[in-house]
C-alpha positions as CSV (number, residue, x, y, z in Angstrom):
1,M,-13.8,3.3,6.8
2,E,-14.1,3.5,3.1
3,T,-12.2,6.9,3.1
4,V,-9.4,5.4,5.2
5,A,-9.2,2.4,2.8
6,N,-9.0,4.7,-0.2
7,V,-6.3,6.9,1.4
8,L,-4.2,3.8,2.2
9,V,-4.6,2.4,-1.3
10,G,-3.6,5.8,-2.7
11,L,-0.5,5.8,-0.4
12,V,0.5,2.3,-1.6
13,A,0.0,3.4,-5.2
14,A,2.2,6.5,-4.5
15,L,4.8,4.3,-2.9
16,H,5.0,2.1,-6.0
17,C,5.2,5.2,-8.2
18,Y,8.2,6.3,-6.1
19,I,9.8,2.9,-6.5
20,L,9.2,3.1,-10.2
21,V,11.0,6.4,-10.4
22,M,13.9,5.2,-8.2
23,E,14.4,2.0,-10.1
24,M,13.8,3.2,-13.7
25,F,15.2,6.7,-13.6
26,L,17.4,7.3,-10.6
27,W,19.1,3.9,-10.1
28,Q,22.5,5.1,-11.4
29,K,22.2,8.6,-9.8
30,K,23.0,9.4,-6.2
31,P,19.5,8.9,-4.7
32,G,19.1,5.4,-6.3
33,R,22.6,4.3,-5.4
34,S,22.4,5.5,-1.8
35,L,19.1,3.6,-1.3
36,H,20.9,0.3,-1.7
37,G,24.5,1.4,-1.0
38,F,25.7,0.6,-4.6
39,D,28.8,2.0,-6.1
40,P,28.5,3.5,-9.6
41,Q,29.8,0.3,-11.3
42,L,27.3,-2.0,-9.5
43,A,24.5,0.4,-10.2
44,R,25.4,0.5,-13.9
45,T,25.6,-3.3,-14.1
46,T,22.3,-3.8,-12.4
47,A,20.4,-0.9,-14.0
48,P,18.6,-3.1,-16.6
49,M,17.3,-5.4,-13.9
50,A,16.2,-2.4,-11.8
51,A,14.4,-0.8,-14.7
52,N,12.5,-4.1,-15.2
53,Q,11.6,-4.2,-11.5
54,G,10.5,-0.5,-11.7
55,L,8.2,-1.3,-14.6
56,Y,6.5,-4.0,-12.6
57,N,6.1,-1.6,-9.7
58,G,4.5,0.8,-12.1
59,F,2.0,-1.8,-13.1
60,L,1.1,-2.3,-9.4
61,A,0.6,1.4,-9.0
62,A,-1.6,1.6,-12.2
63,G,-3.7,-1.3,-11.0
64,L,-4.3,0.4,-7.6
65,I,-5.2,3.7,-9.2
66,W,-7.6,1.8,-11.5
67,G,-9.1,0.2,-8.4
68,L,-9.6,3.7,-6.9
69,I,-11.4,5.2,-9.9
70,A,-13.4,2.2,-11.1
71,A,-17.0,1.8,-9.9
72,D,-17.7,-1.1,-7.5
73,P,-17.8,-4.0,-7.6
74,T,-14.9,-3.8,-10.2
75,G,-13.0,-1.2,-8.2
76,Y,-13.2,-3.2,-5.0
77,R,-12.1,-6.4,-6.7
78,V,-9.2,-4.7,-8.5
79,Q,-8.0,-3.1,-5.3
80,V,-8.1,-6.5,-3.5
81,F,-6.2,-8.2,-6.4
82,F,-3.5,-5.6,-6.7
83,L,-3.0,-5.3,-3.0
84,V,-2.6,-9.1,-2.7
85,C,0.0,-8.8,-5.5
86,V,1.8,-6.0,-3.5
87,V,1.9,-8.2,-0.4
88,V,3.1,-11.3,-2.3
89,A,5.8,-9.2,-4.0
90,G,6.8,-7.7,-0.7
91,V,7.1,-11.1,1.1
92,F,9.0,-12.6,-1.9
93,G,11.3,-9.6,-1.9
94,A,11.9,-9.9,1.8
95,V,12.7,-13.6,1.5
96,T,14.9,-13.4,-1.6
97,A,16.5,-9.9,-1.4
98,N,16.2,-7.8,1.7
99,L,14.2,-8.3,4.9
100,R,13.4,-4.6,5.1
101,I,11.1,-5.0,2.0
102,L,8.7,-6.7,4.3
103,L,8.3,-3.4,6.2
104,A,8.6,-1.1,3.2
105,Q,6.3,-2.9,0.8
106,A,4.4,-5.9,2.3
107,L,3.2,-4.2,5.5
108,P,1.7,-1.1,3.8
109,G,0.0,-3.4,1.3
110,A,-1.3,-5.6,4.0
111,L,-2.7,-2.6,6.0
112,A,-4.4,-1.2,2.9
113,L,-5.8,-4.7,2.1
114,A,-7.2,-5.1,5.6
115,A,-8.8,-1.7,5.4
116,V,-10.3,-2.4,1.9
117,L,-11.7,-5.8,3.2
118,V,-13.2,-4.2,6.3
119,A,-14.7,-1.3,4.3
120,G,-16.0,-3.7,1.6
């Protein structure tokens, strides 16, 4: 079960790296705009906010990677902490921005968290 948990944590970390790239670097380009259906003007106006969000997603990814490489019990605790952060961020985003964030962010984080807790 530990291998499954590590793979899920790695996938959640990769997801947050992807979000970082989309929000920090591709927000005003076609891939970023099409993700949210923004026209160039709205993407330009919201780019600073998106870059800030991307940075936070990068912190989540970095924490999850740290949790994967740190020895236990630190690695386990770090994984649990950052996965809880991912789930909370996903639920908050679903409530305040777009319901699909629940499936795209909170659900993968919750699945990984469950696997880590079972494996721990």
